All heavy atoms as an XYZ file, in Angstrom:
1018
protein
N     113.764    112.046    113.830
C     113.803    113.559    113.721
C     113.559    114.035    115.113
O     112.511    113.815    115.607
C     112.857    114.111    112.727
C     112.741    115.576    112.667
S     111.634    116.335    111.440
C     111.881    115.312    110.026
N     114.470    114.900    115.611
C     114.148    115.539    116.975
C     113.058    116.504    116.900
O     112.904    117.215    116.060
C     115.430    116.232    117.347
C     116.521    115.578    116.468
C     115.785    115.187    115.201
N     112.104    116.349    118.001
C     111.072    117.247    118.171
C     111.322    117.969    119.596
O     111.799    117.294    120.446
C     109.758    116.572    118.218
O     109.488    116.191    116.861
N     111.106    119.177    119.599
C     111.283    119.992    120.802
C     109.916    120.659    121.010
O     109.341    121.209    120.328
C     112.388    121.068    120.663
C     113.749    120.450    120.231
C     112.534    121.852    121.907
C     114.779    121.419    119.887
N     109.469    120.481    122.411
C     108.187    121.105    122.831
C     108.556    122.125    123.958
O     109.130    121.571    124.971
C     107.218    120.115    123.201
C     105.932    120.583    123.797
C     105.155    121.427    122.801
C     105.080    119.331    124.282
N     108.134    123.275    123.976
C     108.304    124.161    125.109
C     106.889    124.853    125.341
O     106.132    125.117    124.405
C     109.228    125.295    124.743
C     110.661    124.831    124.440
C     111.285    124.297    125.545
C     112.715    123.902    125.414
N     113.357    123.142    126.470
N     106.589    124.844    126.555
C     105.258    125.539    127.074
C     105.663    126.704    128.110
O     106.515    126.388    128.948
C     104.281    124.619    127.625
C     103.712    123.605    126.581
C     102.568    122.907    127.081
O     101.571    123.516    127.878
O     102.324    121.737    126.833
N     104.983    127.729    127.860
C     105.298    128.933    128.814
C     103.947    129.521    129.265
O     103.210    130.006    128.393
C     106.119    129.926    128.091
C     106.571    131.154    128.725
C     107.553    130.799    129.799
C     107.169    132.109    127.807
N     103.779    129.672    130.602
C     102.584    130.359    130.978
C     102.889    131.878    131.022
O     103.952    132.383    131.238
C     102.440    129.999    132.549
C     103.869    129.558    132.874
C     104.437    128.936    131.731
N     101.904    132.645    130.603
C     101.987    134.103    130.348
C     100.926    134.773    131.178
O      99.764    134.434    130.967
C     101.960    134.543    128.931
C     103.026    133.781    128.039
C     102.012    135.996    128.799
C     104.362    134.288    128.302
N     101.265    135.734    132.065
C     100.314    136.542    132.786
C      99.840    137.642    131.931
O     100.240    138.845    132.235
C     100.865    136.876    134.151
N      99.173    137.423    131.047
C      98.661    138.438    129.945
C      97.488    137.879    129.244
O      97.299    136.628    129.105
C      99.666    138.970    129.036
N      96.630    138.744    128.739
C      95.386    138.159    127.959
C      95.718    137.602    126.684
O      96.726    138.078    126.033
C      94.277    139.347    127.925
C      94.728    140.352    126.908
O      95.595    141.216    127.355
O      94.402    140.279    125.765
N      94.989    136.687    126.239
C      95.299    135.933    125.025
C      95.298    136.768    123.739
O      96.087    136.521    122.980
C      94.299    134.665    124.938
C      92.962    135.061    124.614
C      94.824    133.671    123.876
N      94.473    137.736    123.754
C      94.345    138.687    122.530
C      95.585    139.444    122.382
O      96.096    139.507    121.328
C      93.123    139.624    122.671
N      96.061    140.064    123.448
C      97.354    140.878    123.214
C      98.524    139.978    123.000
O      99.464    140.389    122.208
C      97.552    141.692    124.584
O      97.821    140.950    125.690
N      98.586    138.766    123.613
C      99.751    137.759    123.294
C      99.672    137.364    121.809
O     100.651    137.418    121.100
C      99.639    136.771    124.287
C     100.804    135.662    123.856
C     100.082    137.350    125.745
N      98.419    137.021    121.391
C      98.351    136.555    120.055
C      98.825    137.796    118.981
O      99.464    137.467    118.014
C      96.974    136.087    119.653
C      96.840    135.810    118.181
C      95.900    136.369    117.402
C      97.623    134.965    117.308
N      96.089    135.950    116.086
C      97.035    135.062    116.048
C      98.715    134.081    117.630
C      97.712    134.295    114.950
C      99.207    133.389    116.537
C      98.720    133.452    115.254
N      98.324    138.918    119.287
C      98.581    140.092    118.408
C     100.176    140.117    118.327
O     100.712    140.562    117.218
C      98.097    141.310    118.982
N     100.866    140.048    119.481
C     102.353    140.069    119.427
C     102.971    139.088    118.494
O     103.973    139.323    117.772
C     102.828    140.000    120.866
N     102.489    137.849    118.518
C     103.026    136.754    117.714
C     102.527    136.935    116.224
O     103.375    136.649    115.299
C     102.448    135.353    118.258
C     103.363    135.001    119.272
C     103.009    135.073    120.747
C     104.491    134.182    119.169
C     103.758    134.614    121.704
C     105.252    133.713    120.142
C     105.006    133.988    121.517
N     101.379    137.443    116.096
C     100.896    137.556    114.694
C     101.597    138.544    113.891
O     101.701    138.461    112.703
C      99.367    137.882    114.809
C      98.737    137.899    113.449
C      97.466    138.426    113.396
N      96.773    138.038    112.249
C      97.157    138.252    110.967
N      98.169    138.945    110.688
N      96.328    137.882    109.827
N     102.204    139.542    114.580
C     103.030    140.531    113.879
C     104.407    140.037    113.466
O     105.350    140.277    114.188
C     103.062    141.838    114.732
C     103.698    143.004    114.145
O     104.245    142.897    112.808
O     103.808    144.166    114.676
N     104.359    139.210    112.501
C     105.584    138.470    112.184
C     106.843    139.284    111.783
O     107.982    138.864    111.825
C     105.352    137.430    111.102
C     104.360    136.413    111.516
C     105.034    138.133    109.712
N     106.697    140.513    111.471
C     107.729    141.469    111.199
C     108.278    142.189    112.397
O     109.304    142.884    112.245
N     107.797    141.882    113.659
C     108.198    142.549    114.777
C     108.611    141.583    115.927
O     108.554    141.887    117.057
C     107.049    143.424    115.371
N     109.227    140.397    115.494
C     109.682    139.430    116.449
C     110.752    140.042    117.280
O     110.969    139.582    118.524
C     110.125    138.055    115.691
C     111.273    138.302    114.878
C     110.275    136.938    116.781
N     111.412    140.960    116.830
C     112.598    141.582    117.547
C     112.048    142.413    118.741
O     112.750    142.728    119.772
C     113.438    142.402    116.690
C     112.772    143.576    115.954
N     111.817    143.186    114.948
C     112.962    144.849    115.975
C     111.383    144.346    114.544
N     111.998    145.396    115.064
N     110.696    142.855    118.521
C     110.094    143.561    119.806
C     109.425    142.607    120.640
O     109.281    142.803    121.813
C     108.946    144.433    119.097
C     109.680    145.567    118.386
C     108.544    146.424    117.581
O     107.452    146.239    117.785
N     109.089    147.394    116.717
N     109.010    141.358    120.162
C     108.376    140.339    121.008
C     109.395    139.676    121.866
O     109.157    139.339    123.121
C     107.804    139.282    120.061
C     107.215    138.026    120.927
C     106.207    138.349    121.810
C     106.680    136.980    119.727
N     110.671    139.537    121.433
C     111.740    138.805    122.209
C     113.041    139.734    122.171
O     114.109    139.310    121.573
C     111.992    137.485    121.530
N     112.934    140.878    122.613
C     114.206    141.771    122.611
C     115.371    141.159    123.314
O     115.296    140.559    124.341
C     113.686    143.051    123.429
C     112.536    142.627    124.195
C     111.808    141.446    123.472
N     116.472    141.328    122.702
C     117.793    140.838    123.178
C     118.078    139.517    122.573
O     119.090    139.149    122.056
N     116.995    138.539    122.570
C     117.140    137.249    121.958
C     117.133    137.408    120.487
O     117.994    136.792    119.644
C     116.004    136.414    122.353
C     116.003    135.098    121.578
C     116.956    134.162    121.735
C     114.946    134.724    120.777
C     116.864    132.868    121.097
C     114.903    133.513    120.038
C     115.943    132.622    120.169
N     116.214    138.263    119.894
C     116.251    138.724    118.585
C     116.530    140.210    118.517
O     115.994    141.002    119.162
C     114.868    138.419    117.962
C     114.706    138.992    116.447
C     114.487    136.968    117.908
N     117.504    140.557    117.706
C     117.897    141.978    117.570
C     117.405    142.682    116.342
O     117.462    143.885    116.320
C     119.481    142.080    117.661
O     120.038    141.287    116.475
C     120.136    141.367    118.942
N     116.985    141.842    115.405
C     116.467    142.563    114.146
C     115.575    141.512    113.358
O     115.859    140.370    113.491
C     117.565    143.086    113.290
C     117.078    143.935    112.101
O     116.339    144.843    112.330
O     117.582    143.665    110.908
N     114.712    142.151    112.681
C     113.725    141.219    111.846
C     113.318    142.152    110.606
O     112.945    143.261    110.745
C     112.502    140.906    112.544
S     111.323    139.987    111.597
N     113.546    141.558    109.425
C     113.212    142.292    108.225
C     112.278    141.444    107.403
O     112.571    140.225    107.126
C     114.406    142.646    107.525
C     114.264    143.405    106.183
C     115.675    143.738    105.627
N     116.701    142.717    105.632
C     116.850    141.840    104.708
N     116.038    141.625    103.676
N     117.838    140.942    104.852
N     111.158    141.914    106.996
C     110.219    141.159    106.178
C     110.712    141.156    104.663
O     111.087    142.254    104.266
C     108.810    141.622    106.178
C     108.037    141.305    107.429
C     106.547    141.916    107.383
C     107.876    139.711    107.571
N     110.623    140.050    104.027
C     110.876    140.172    102.586
C     109.757    140.671    101.913
O     108.574    140.628    102.368
C     111.303    138.740    102.032
C     112.632    138.309    102.604
C     113.073    136.980    101.905
O     112.252    136.311    101.312
O     114.252    136.685    102.044
N     109.840    141.044    100.609
C     108.717    141.651     99.871
C     107.631    140.672     99.901
O     107.819    139.476     99.567
C     109.223    141.954     98.488
C     108.154    142.791     97.690
C     108.692    143.247     96.298
O     109.885    143.573     96.314
O     107.972    143.336     95.496
N     106.413    141.228    100.131
C     105.236    140.249    100.174
C     105.014    139.691    101.480
O     103.925    139.031    101.818
N     105.967    139.735    102.394
C     105.838    139.151    103.752
C     105.700    137.649    103.843
O     105.352    137.049    104.910
N     106.194    136.917    102.843
C     106.124    135.341    102.885
C     107.372    134.926    103.688
O     107.275    133.717    104.018
C     106.171    134.893    101.468
N     108.410    135.707    103.877
C     109.468    135.331    104.716
C     110.018    136.494    105.461
O     109.809    137.610    105.118
C     110.550    134.793    103.764
N     110.850    136.106    106.514
C     111.509    137.216    107.362
C     112.937    136.759    107.473
O     113.226    135.589    107.649
C     110.709    137.408    108.586
C     110.655    136.229    109.531
C     109.859    136.476    110.717
N     109.739    135.313    111.629
C     108.969    135.112    112.618
N     108.104    136.107    112.963
N     108.960    134.096    113.336
N     113.793    137.824    107.638
C     115.089    137.581    107.877
C     115.303    137.996    109.403
O     115.071    139.157    109.759
C     116.092    138.435    106.957
C     115.796    138.190    105.519
C     117.622    138.123    107.410
C     115.908    136.704    105.099
N     115.805    137.031    110.187
C     115.742    137.279    111.637
C     117.313    137.193    112.192
O     118.059    136.281    111.811
C     114.913    136.150    112.450
C     115.081    136.305    114.056
C     113.574    136.086    111.908
N     117.653    138.173    112.880
C     119.044    138.254    113.383
C     118.913    138.050    114.883
O     118.138    138.793    115.575
C     119.726    139.624    113.115
O     119.710    139.767    111.656
C     121.071    139.647    113.696
N     119.612    137.116    115.484
C     119.547    136.658    116.863
C     120.720    137.393    117.645
O     121.675    137.800    117.017
C     119.616    135.092    117.073
C     118.456    134.451    116.381
C     118.377    134.075    115.082
C     117.359    134.235    117.114
C     117.340    133.436    114.562
C     116.223    133.516    116.626
C     116.283    133.168    115.242
N     120.501    137.436    118.938
C     121.446    138.112    119.718
C     122.813    137.466    119.778
O     123.907    138.088    119.949
N     122.895    136.122    119.478
C     124.135    135.435    119.332
C     124.849    135.584    117.965
O     125.966    135.038    117.680
C     123.897    133.890    119.537
C     123.114    133.237    118.661
O     122.655    133.868    117.489
N     122.819    131.961    118.843
N     124.237    136.441    117.104
C     124.797    136.761    115.788
C     124.301    135.890    114.644
O     124.501    136.169    113.458
N     123.619    134.776    114.964
C     122.997    133.922    113.915
C     121.922    134.586    113.125
O     121.158    135.481    113.723
C     122.456    132.665    114.604
C     122.031    131.635    113.575
S     121.347    130.129    114.384
C     119.695    130.588    114.405
N     121.854    134.475    111.909
C     120.979    135.011    110.978
C     120.112    133.879    110.321
O     120.691    132.942    109.829
C     121.486    135.934    109.921
C     120.382    136.403    109.044
C     122.146    137.073    110.599
N     118.813    133.968    110.371
C     117.957    132.842    109.699
C     117.027    133.442    108.881
O     116.355    134.571    109.135
C     117.322    131.984    110.786
N     116.687    132.780    107.791
C     115.557    133.016    106.934
C     114.421    132.173    107.211
O     114.597    130.839    107.053
C     115.982    132.903    105.378
C     114.826    133.396    104.465
C     115.379    133.387    102.971
N     114.259    133.830    102.171
C     113.548    133.109    101.403
N     113.706    131.762    101.494
N     112.604    133.472    100.605
N     113.265    132.697    107.585
C     112.137    131.982    108.095
C     110.949    132.182    107.049
O     110.554    133.265    106.977
C     111.779    132.334    109.537
C     112.762    132.077    110.580
C     112.386    132.513    111.954
O     111.427    133.325    112.127
O     113.146    132.117    112.900
N     110.487    131.152    106.421
C     109.280    131.239    105.658
C     108.184    131.147    106.589
O     108.006    130.359    107.418
C     109.275    130.061    104.631
C     110.474    129.899    103.710
S     110.536    131.171    102.499
C     108.870    130.934    101.579
N     107.208    132.035    106.406
C     106.020    132.018    107.135
C     105.025    131.047    106.353
O     104.592    131.219    105.230
C     105.321    133.550    107.199
C     106.343    134.476    107.752
C     104.043    133.434    107.936
C     106.953    134.168    109.044
N     104.753    130.059    107.068
C     103.882    128.920    106.442
C     102.435    129.263    106.592
O     101.623    129.082    105.658
C     104.314    127.534    107.135
C     103.456    126.527    106.478
C     105.663    127.247    106.856
N     101.989    129.645    107.837
C     100.586    129.906    108.060
C     100.427    130.750    109.257
O     101.127    130.696    110.245
C      99.852    128.500    108.355
C      98.330    128.707    108.378
O      97.784    129.598    107.608
O      97.696    128.057    109.363
N      99.527    131.659    109.255
C      98.985    132.476    110.251
C      97.492    132.130    110.437
O      96.660    132.527    109.613
C      99.129    134.119    110.072
C     100.598    134.301    109.853
C      98.570    134.776    111.292
C     100.930    135.704    109.430
N      97.161    131.446    111.459
C      95.812    130.991    111.803
C      95.189    131.823    112.926
O      95.437    131.555    114.039
C      95.789    129.497    112.187
C      94.450    128.897    112.447
O      93.467    129.642    112.436
O      94.420    127.699    112.724
N      94.547    132.800    112.519
C      93.943    133.651    113.542
C      92.808    133.008    114.435
O      92.883    133.200    115.627
C      93.190    134.910    112.962
C      94.176    135.959    112.582
O      95.260    136.079    113.208
O      94.168    136.399    111.338
N      92.033    132.094    113.830
C      91.063    131.324    114.621
C      91.650    130.398    115.628
O      91.221    130.270    116.828
C      90.101    130.515    113.660
N      92.764    129.760    115.264
C      93.491    128.820    116.141
C      94.655    129.493    116.913
O      95.358    128.835    117.710
N      94.870    130.810    116.630
C      95.952    131.559    117.274
C      97.246    130.673    117.167
O      97.959    130.487    118.177
C      95.676    131.927    118.714
C      94.554    132.855    118.726
C      94.271    133.397    120.233
N      94.005    132.321    121.105
C      92.674    131.975    121.457
N      91.682    132.638    120.965
N      92.558    131.026    122.274
N      97.601    130.450    115.879
C      98.786    129.554    115.530
C      99.609    130.143    114.462
O      98.927    130.493    113.368
C      98.403    128.211    115.265
C      99.496    127.232    114.965
C      99.012    125.799    114.734
N     100.116    124.937    114.402
C     100.537    124.706    113.239
N      99.929    125.280    112.073
N     101.545    123.896    112.925
N     100.881    130.359    114.641
C     101.832    130.762    113.570
C     102.754    129.625    113.267
O     103.374    129.009    114.177
C     102.527    131.980    114.229
C     103.886    132.417    113.391
C     103.360    132.841    112.059
C     104.574    133.361    114.069
N     102.869    129.309    111.993
C     103.780    128.233    111.634
C     104.762    128.861    110.638
O     104.551    129.628    109.917
C     102.973    127.088    110.901
N     106.036    128.377    110.773
C     107.212    128.819    110.078
C     108.186    127.776    109.840
O     108.236    126.810    110.605
C     107.756    130.107    110.651
C     108.571    129.865    111.923
C     109.897    129.749    111.945
C     107.736    129.833    113.130
C     110.597    129.403    113.219
C     108.486    129.627    114.415
C     109.861    129.521    114.386
O     110.571    129.138    115.567
N     109.120    127.950    108.821
C     110.212    127.046    108.483
C     111.369    127.772    108.320
O     111.370    128.713    107.587
C     109.752    126.161    107.409
N     112.522    127.318    108.837
C     113.925    127.897    108.657
C     114.332    127.280    107.332
O     114.295    126.080    107.063
C     114.828    127.672    109.738
C     116.164    128.195    109.344
C     114.316    128.395    111.037
N     114.832    128.137    106.417
C     115.185    127.668    105.114
C     116.799    128.056    104.992
O     117.180    129.163    105.230
C     114.556    128.413    103.992
C     114.900    127.950    102.622
C     113.009    128.214    104.148
N     117.517    127.114    104.638
C     119.012    127.325    104.367
C     119.804    127.090    105.711
O     119.212    126.816    106.754
N     121.107    127.473    105.648
C     121.821    127.415    106.883
C     122.350    125.919    107.167
O     122.317    124.991    106.283
N     122.658    125.781    108.282
C     123.127    124.395    108.891
C     122.030    123.412    108.993
O     122.209    122.132    108.938
C     123.918    124.541    110.119
C     125.171    125.310    110.047
C     125.847    125.510    111.396
N     126.049    124.326    112.070
C     126.310    124.183    113.453
N     126.173    125.239    114.043
N     126.420    123.082    113.898
N     120.784    123.811    109.180
C     119.764    123.010    109.304
C     119.312    122.349    108.002
O     119.054    123.232    106.981
C     118.511    123.543    109.975
C     118.605    124.068    111.482
C     117.633    125.062    111.851
C     118.588    122.827    112.286
N     119.065    121.161    107.809
C     118.598    120.442    106.617
C     116.999    120.445    106.608
O     116.283    120.359    105.612
C     119.216    119.070    106.396
O     118.846    118.175    107.546
C     120.572    119.184    106.171
N     116.479    120.563    107.913
C     115.034    120.474    107.991
C     114.697    121.301    109.283
O     115.340    121.125    110.333
C     114.406    119.107    108.117
C     112.881    119.184    108.362
N     112.042    119.239    107.310
C     112.294    119.115    109.506
C     110.915    119.192    107.921
N     110.944    119.266    109.189
N     113.713    122.221    109.177
C     113.317    122.890    110.410
C     111.878    123.324    110.225
O     111.753    124.251    109.256
C     114.168    124.037    110.812
C     113.663    124.770    111.889
N     112.688    125.780    111.923
C     114.151    124.703    113.290
C     112.595    126.252    113.114
N     113.363    125.628    114.017
N     110.923    122.941    110.945
C     109.604    123.561    110.991
C     109.220    123.745    112.344
O     109.542    123.002    113.275
C     108.580    122.720    110.212
C     108.285    121.370    110.772
O     109.066    120.451    110.671
N     107.312    121.225    111.549
N     108.466    124.774    112.653
C     108.128    125.111    113.954
C     106.810    125.877    114.015
O     106.312    126.342    113.006
C     109.247    125.951    114.594
N     106.207    125.923    115.118
C     104.996    126.700    115.268
C     104.893    127.248    116.847
O     105.343    126.668    117.750
C     103.768    125.887    115.028
O     103.610    124.802    115.901
N     104.091    128.312    116.860
C     103.750    128.949    118.121
C     102.150    128.811    118.171
O     101.478    129.169    117.187
C     104.069    130.402    118.164
C     105.548    130.625    118.391
C     106.297    130.956    117.235
C     106.125    130.541    119.617
C     107.616    131.329    117.353
C     107.476    130.776    119.816
C     108.266    131.138    118.685
N     101.644    128.413    119.273
C     100.229    128.376    119.502
C      99.984    129.117    120.963
O     100.733    128.924    121.803
C      99.670    126.987    119.654
C      98.190    126.915    119.612
C      97.737    125.405    119.459
O      98.600    124.559    119.435
O      96.552    125.216    119.622
N      98.981    130.057    120.819
C      98.596    130.860    122.008
C      97.235    130.243    122.474
O      96.247    130.332    121.799
C      98.555    132.366    121.730
C      98.182    133.184    122.962
C      99.928    132.843    121.198
N      97.220    129.817    123.756
C      96.026    129.165    124.290
C      95.568    129.878    125.537
O      96.382    130.157    126.379
C      96.296    127.685    124.699
C      96.932    126.884    123.398
C      95.165    126.919    125.261
C      97.720    125.579    123.706
N      94.288    130.189    125.572
C      93.652    130.869    126.659
C      93.709    129.860    127.858
O      93.569    128.824    127.822
C      92.241    131.270    126.402
C      91.719    132.192    127.453
C      90.386    132.846    127.086
O      89.795    132.332    126.056
O      89.910    133.728    127.872
N      94.109    130.537    128.971
C      94.322    129.640    130.246
C      93.764    130.388    131.429
O      94.299    130.441    132.501
C      95.852    129.485    130.472
C      96.140    128.265    131.288
O      95.338    127.322    131.474
O      97.234    128.176    131.791
N      92.555    130.864    131.359
C      91.824    131.685    132.418
C      91.877    133.042    132.118
O      92.590    133.651    131.207
N      91.125    133.941    132.887
C      91.094    135.394    132.719
C      92.468    135.934    132.876
O      93.136    135.817    133.861
C      90.224    135.833    133.827
C      89.387    134.605    134.235
C      90.364    133.431    133.982
N      92.949    136.773    131.883
C      94.231    137.451    131.949
C      95.473    136.471    131.888
O      96.529    136.960    132.169
N      95.241    135.228    131.533
C      96.332    134.337    131.360
C      96.267    133.547    130.156
O      95.111    133.305    129.597
C      96.315    133.331    132.618
C      96.340    134.007    133.967
C      96.630    133.019    135.056
N      97.923    132.429    134.752
C      99.251    132.906    135.012
N      99.264    134.091    135.298
N     100.296    132.161    134.750
N      97.438    133.017    129.643
C      97.476    132.226    128.529
C      98.822    131.368    128.546
O      99.473    131.572    129.426
C      97.358    132.967    127.261
S      98.725    134.114    126.816
N      98.813    130.444    127.628
C      99.975    129.570    127.467
C     100.457    129.699    126.124
O      99.748    129.777    125.153
C      99.786    128.110    127.766
C      99.580    127.723    129.249
C      99.384    126.212    129.457
N      98.138    125.926    128.801
C      97.880    124.843    127.854
N      99.071    124.262    127.506
N      96.929    124.539    127.308
N     101.769    129.793    125.948
C     102.378    129.722    124.605
C     103.082    128.284    124.473
O     103.812    127.980    125.266
C     103.503    130.791    124.388
C     104.114    130.669    123.094
C     102.754    132.207    124.530
N     102.694    127.665    123.319
C     103.217    126.336    123.079
C     104.147    126.607    121.796
O     103.595    127.011    120.765
C     102.170    125.242    122.802
C     102.776    123.945    122.422
C     101.355    125.199    124.052
N     105.394    126.226    121.953
C     106.377    126.332    120.800
C     106.776    124.982    120.494
O     107.411    124.278    121.293
C     107.493    127.241    121.338
C     108.463    127.693    120.259
C     108.489    127.354    118.758
C     109.588    128.563    120.347
N     109.448    128.131    118.283
C     110.200    128.677    119.155
C     110.093    129.145    121.513
C     111.434    129.505    118.929
C     111.332    129.960    121.362
C     111.943    130.132    120.184
N     106.653    124.545    119.199
C     107.127    123.177    118.728
C     108.060    123.335    117.670
O     107.819    124.243    116.782
C     105.933    122.337    118.342
C     104.811    122.061    119.235
C     103.689    121.344    118.703
N     102.463    121.470    119.359
C     102.076    120.626    120.294
N     102.994    119.609    120.636
N     101.037    120.595    120.941
N     109.124    122.599    117.665
C     110.033    122.610    116.569
C     110.477    121.139    116.203
O     110.645    120.318    117.056
C     111.190    123.432    116.824
N     110.630    120.825    115.005
C     111.150    119.667    114.402
C     112.373    120.051    113.534
O     112.331    121.015    112.804
C     110.103    118.877    113.553
C     108.851    118.531    114.352
O     108.992    117.972    115.374
O     107.738    118.780    113.836
N     113.426    119.284    113.719
C     114.691    119.696    113.069
C     115.635    118.558    112.661
O     115.529    117.494    113.268
C     115.446    120.703    113.885
C     115.969    120.203    115.260
C     117.453    119.990    115.302
C     115.505    121.080    116.325
N     116.428    118.742    111.703
C     117.550    117.911    111.326
C     118.719    118.841    110.934
O     118.464    119.897    110.438
C     117.212    117.045    110.051
C     116.226    115.920    110.344
C     115.841    115.277    109.106
C     116.850    114.799    111.318
N     119.984    118.490    111.098
C     120.384    117.252    111.745
C     120.210    117.164    113.247
O     120.087    118.145    113.857
C     121.868    117.122    111.419
C     122.210    118.605    111.233
C     121.050    119.368    110.754
N     120.129    115.984    113.753
C     119.911    115.699    115.173
C     120.822    116.341    116.107
O     120.497    116.763    117.242
C     119.652    114.293    115.426
N     122.115    116.414    115.703
C     123.154    116.952    116.532
C     122.974    118.472    116.821
O     123.545    118.955    117.853
C     124.472    116.660    116.066
C     124.822    117.202    114.822
O     123.938    117.747    114.036
O     126.089    117.414    114.420
N     122.065    119.088    116.232
C     121.854    120.619    116.382
C     120.704    120.729    117.431
O     120.593    121.872    117.890
C     121.523    121.353    115.210
C     122.590    121.509    114.112
C     122.129    122.126    112.905
C     123.809    122.211    114.778
N     120.190    119.693    117.890
C     119.101    119.786    118.943
C     119.445    120.537    120.214
O     118.732    121.506    120.626
C     118.567    118.451    119.343
C     117.329    118.624    120.432
C     116.945    117.274    120.943
N     115.974    117.650    121.971
C     114.863    116.977    122.045
N     114.497    116.036    121.316
N     113.997    117.214    123.099
N     120.636    120.354    120.858
C     120.992    121.021    122.019
C     121.081    122.550    121.804
O     120.589    123.283    122.640
C     122.238    120.397    122.463
C     122.325    119.050    121.841
C     121.629    119.243    120.564
N     121.688    122.969    120.686
C     121.775    124.360    120.411
C     120.406    125.094    120.200
O     120.177    126.027    120.669
C     122.685    124.607    119.157
N     119.654    124.348    119.391
C     118.381    124.852    119.019
C     117.465    124.926    120.307
O     116.767    125.927    120.589
C     117.638    124.160    117.901
C     118.507    124.250    116.698
C     116.125    124.605    117.699
C     118.710    125.533    116.068
N     117.449    123.965    121.094
C     116.732    123.746    122.339
C     117.091    124.988    123.279
O     116.339    125.572    123.954
C     116.846    122.513    123.066
C     115.838    122.320    124.074
C     115.611    121.008    124.505
O     116.461    119.943    124.229
O     114.569    120.680    125.199
N     118.472    125.168    123.401
C     119.015    126.341    124.282
C     118.533    127.635    123.674
O     118.135    128.527    124.607
N     118.475    127.855    122.423
C     117.986    129.086    121.839
C     116.440    129.276    122.150
O     116.028    130.393    122.443
C     118.236    129.100    120.275
C     119.598    129.353    120.053
S     119.924    129.567    118.202
C     119.177    131.156    117.844
N     115.685    128.187    122.023
C     114.328    128.322    122.382
C     114.010    128.571    123.862
O     113.216    129.447    124.061
C     113.574    126.941    122.038
C     113.569    126.672    120.597
S     112.897    125.032    120.175
C     111.139    125.127    120.561
N     114.777    128.119    124.818
C     114.723    128.516    126.124
C     115.047    129.997    126.407
O     114.244    130.568    127.021
C     115.810    127.712    126.936
C     115.460    126.238    127.357
C     114.236    126.114    128.247
O     114.017    127.036    129.166
O     113.570    125.083    128.083
N     116.096    130.481    125.667
C     116.395    131.903    125.721
C     115.277    132.691    125.267
O     114.816    133.888    125.832
C     117.618    132.295    125.139
C     118.872    131.574    125.813
C     120.080    131.804    124.865
O     120.092    132.521    123.816
N     121.267    131.232    125.180
N     114.695    132.317    124.115
C     113.619    133.048    123.468
C     112.407    133.095    124.293
O     111.695    134.167    124.376
N     112.053    131.904    124.872
C     110.866    131.904    125.796
C     111.025    132.864    127.080
O     110.063    133.595    127.313
C     110.645    130.492    126.347
C     110.199    129.506    125.205
S     108.509    129.919    124.536
C     107.505    128.822    125.427
N     112.089    132.879    127.582
C     112.435    133.872    128.686
C     112.258    135.285    128.187
O     111.672    136.073    128.983
C     113.783    133.576    129.386
C     113.944    132.241    129.997
C     115.395    131.949    130.333
O     116.257    132.895    130.355
N     115.557    130.678    130.736
N     112.780    135.666    127.089
C     112.628    136.958    126.602
C     111.241    137.341    126.273
O     110.881    138.455    126.534
C     113.520    137.135    125.333
N     110.518    136.390    125.619
C     109.136    136.640    125.346
C     108.316    136.797    126.659
O     107.413    137.759    126.665
C     108.557    135.466    124.571
C     109.108    135.585    123.097
S     108.290    134.213    122.072
C     109.394    132.830    122.357
N     108.612    136.001    127.551
C     107.775    136.110    128.786
C     107.958    137.477    129.513
O     107.084    138.104    129.948
C     108.132    134.938    129.806
C     107.212    134.867    131.096
C     107.595    133.814    131.907
O     108.750    133.415    132.178
N     106.435    133.241    132.528
N     109.283    137.874    129.586
C     109.559    139.261    130.156
C     108.740    140.311    129.387
O     108.173    141.108    130.100
C     111.031    139.512    130.152
C     111.849    138.790    131.266
C     113.290    139.324    131.241
N     113.961    139.266    130.078
C     114.658    138.114    129.654
N     114.812    136.984    130.407
N     115.331    138.172    128.534
N     108.868    140.358    128.119
C     108.251    141.297    127.229
C     106.638    141.275    127.398
O     105.980    142.294    127.629
C     108.613    141.058    125.805
C     107.817    141.818    124.843
C     107.908    143.404    124.936
N     107.298    144.095    123.928
C     105.872    144.223    123.964
N     105.105    143.869    124.926
N     105.326    144.948    122.871
N     106.138    140.111    127.359
C     104.720    139.928    127.293
C     104.048    140.176    128.596
O     102.814    140.680    128.796
C     104.207    138.536    126.870
C     104.559    138.264    125.358
C     104.316    136.843    125.039
C     103.618    139.067    124.417
N     104.807    140.020    129.797
C     104.277    140.385    131.123
C     104.738    141.744    131.598
O     104.429    142.047    132.687
C     104.812    139.260    132.069
C     104.127    137.781    131.796
C     104.540    136.901    132.723
O     105.499    137.039    133.546
O     103.899    135.862    132.753
N     105.360    142.438    130.724
C     105.777    143.772    130.919
C     106.878    143.937    132.005
O     106.999    145.055    132.459
N     107.694    142.968    131.987
C     108.917    142.997    132.966
C     110.166    143.497    132.169
O     110.220    143.110    130.986
C     109.195    141.662    133.679
C     108.098    141.158    134.554
C     108.282    140.036    135.290
N     108.096    138.887    134.304
C     108.806    137.755    134.249
N     109.788    137.591    134.911
N     108.466    136.812    133.456
N     111.066    144.211    132.815
C     112.305    144.617    132.150
C     113.408    143.865    132.475
O     114.467    143.839    131.789
C     112.468    146.165    132.550
O     112.655    146.250    133.981
C     111.438    146.969    132.031
N     113.388    143.018    133.483
C     114.550    142.173    133.825
C     114.110    140.762    133.741
O     113.107    140.224    133.892
C     114.899    142.379    135.466
C     116.071    141.486    135.851
C     115.359    143.765    135.611
């Protein structure tokens, strides 16, 4: 099973970055352009995410761990037969942190597409979290 790991340094404090990830219904504000819309299902156990490339995914929220600053989710349905992922926000000095994004998926031939999307998502998140517009 392919595993993808992405790490991103963020020039922002860990509390504000974690608050942005923890707000699972606002991922379109966390990664504008990469995600164009997000709608929580009743009860907040899942969200429907629309990506800038037109893809729509239903993501089950598996866990929100405030103490560990970790969000885990799984994509349900679509072309993926298996997908679980997590974001972890790690303090990395005063006013700095790192975001670690891990994903495991099947089928393996979708790895390049998913990895490319993760790269785009990380760039969009970094711009937003660091207050840059370009």
